C-alpha positions in Angstrom: 0.0 0.0 0.0 2.9 2.3 0.7 4.2 1.9 -2.8 0.8 3.2 -4.1 1.0 6.3 -1.9 4.5 6.9 -3.0 3.6 6.6 -6.7 0.6 8.9 -6.2 2.8 11.4 -4.4 5.3 11.4 -7.3 2.6 11.9 -9.9 1.2 14.7 -7.8 4.6 16.4 -7.5 5.1 16.1 -11.3 1.7 17.6 -12.0 2.4 20.5 -9.6 5.8 21.2 -11.3 4.1 21.2 -14.8 1.5 23.5 -13.4 4.1 25.9 -11.9 5.9 26.0 -15.3 2.7 27.0 -17.0 2.1 29.7 -14.3 5.5 31.2 -14.8 5.1 31.3 -18.6 1.7 32.9 -18.3 3.1 35.5 -15.8 5.9 36.3 -18.3 3.3 36.8 -21.0 1.1 38.9 -18.8 4.0 41.1 -17.8 4.8 41.8 -21.4 1.2 42.6 -22.2 0.8 44.8 -19.2 4.1 46.7 -19.7 3.9 47.3 -23.5 0.8 49.6 -23.6 1.9 51.7 -20.7 5.1 53.5 -21.7 4.4 56.5 -19.5 4.0 54.5 -16.3 7.7 54.7 -15.4 7.1 57.4 -12.8 9.4 60.0 -14.2 8.1 62.3 -16.9 11.4 62.4 -18.6 11.5 58.6 -19.1 9.4 56.9 -21.7 9.7 53.2 -22.0 9.0 51.9 -25.5 8.4 48.2 -25.3 7.0 47.9 -28.8 10.2 46.2 -29.9 10.5 43.5 -27.3 13.4 41.9 -29.3 15.9 44.5 -28.1 16.7 46.6 -25.0 14.6 49.7 -25.1 16.6 52.9 -25.9 15.7 54.4 -22.5 17.4 51.6 -20.7 20.6 51.5 -22.7 22.1 54.5 -20.9 22.0 52.5 -17.6 23.5 49.3 -19.1 27.1 48.4 -19.8 28.3 47.9 -23.4 26.9 44.6 -24.7 27.2 41.7 -24.8 26.2 40.9 -21.2 24.0 38.7 -19.1 21.8 40.3 -16.4 19.5 39.2 -13.7 16.9 41.4 -12.0 17.0 41.6 -8.2 14.1 42.8 -6.2 15.1 43.4 -2.5 11.6 42.8 -1.3 11.3 39.4 -3.0 12.3 36.5 -0.8 13.2 34.2 -3.7 15.5 36.9 -5.2 17.2 37.4 -1.9 17.8 33.6 -1.5 19.0 33.2 -5.1 21.4 36.2 -4.9 22.8 35.0 -1.6 23.8 31.8 -3.4 25.1 33.7 -6.4 27.3 35.8 -4.2 29.0 32.6 -3.0 29.5 31.2 -6.5 32.8 32.1 -8.2 31.6 30.9 -11.6 28.8 33.5 -11.9 31.0 36.6 -11.7 30.1 37.7 -15.2 26.4 38.0 -14.2 25.2 41.7 -13.9 22.9 42.5 -11.0 20.0 44.7 -12.1 18.7 46.6 -9.1 16.9 49.8 -8.2 19.2 52.8 -8.1 17.3 54.2 -5.2 18.3 51.2 -3.1 22.0 51.2 -4.0 23.1 52.5 -0.6 20.8 50.1 1.3 22.1 47.1 -0.8 25.7 48.2 -0.2 25.1 48.5 3.6 23.5 45.1 3.8 26.4 43.6 1.7 24.0 42.5 -1.1 25.2 44.8 -3.9 27.3 42.8 -6.3 29.4 44.0 -9.2 29.0 44.1 -12.1 25.6 45.8 -11.6 23.0 47.8 -13.5 21.2 50.5 -11.4 17.8 51.3 -13.0 15.4 54.1 -11.8 12.7 52.7 -9.6 10.0 53.1 -12.2 11.9 51.0 -14.8 12.9 48.4 -12.2 9.3 48.0 -11.1 8.4 46.9 -14.6 10.9 44.0 -14.5 9.7 40.8 -12.8 11.8 39.1 -10.1 14.3 36.7 -11.5 14.2 38.1 -15.1 17.3 36.8 -16.8 18.5 38.5 -20.0 21.2 37.8 -22.5 21.9 41.0 -24.6 23.9 40.7 -27.8 26.3 43.3 -29.3 23.5 45.0 -31.2 21.4 45.4 -28.0 19.2 42.5 -29.2 17.6 40.4 -26.5 19.0 37.0 -27.5 17.3 35.2 -24.7 14.8 36.1 -21.9 14.1 33.7 -19.1 12.6 33.7 -15.6 15.1 32.1 -13.3 13.9 30.4 -10.1 17.2 28.8 -9.1 21.0 29.3 -9.2 21.1 26.1 -11.3 19.0 27.7 -14.0 21.2 30.9 -13.9 24.3 28.8 -14.1 22.9 26.7 -17.1 21.8 30.0 -18.8 25.2 31.6 -18.3 27.1 28.5 -19.4 25.0 28.2 -22.6 25.9 31.9 -23.3 29.6 31.3 -22.8 29.5 28.2 -25.0 27.8 30.2 -27.9 30.2 33.1 -27.7 
């Protein structure tokens, strides 16, 4: 009888994992749909975010970024999963090429808490608020978004970064 319960539990876990994957994909699509029609919602009248071309980094963000190519991961200080993932990333020597994308308004706080990690990209709060937690981006030489992925673990980040290095 225990074998049946074990098998049932494994099937339940697999179903939950598949469901979570679909939820993440839907959340990504919803974020793109929600952000695209609202270019003025950045919070600063001087900033206009044009997400009509989602295949490249918007012009307004390029001034905050390093020269491409680079790989970047969004960090939201208020997100528990981000804090956990970045704590593990800080301890990993093989992820030193990864750029930390964070809110410029929180730079001093992140530095005091020992969380700020270089290389980093400090975005205005309005732009940062439009990025979902764990958003992983690979930007090519021409500012094209070669890959966009929502990372939920350091293993995913490591695999993404390794695939980038292999392609380069």
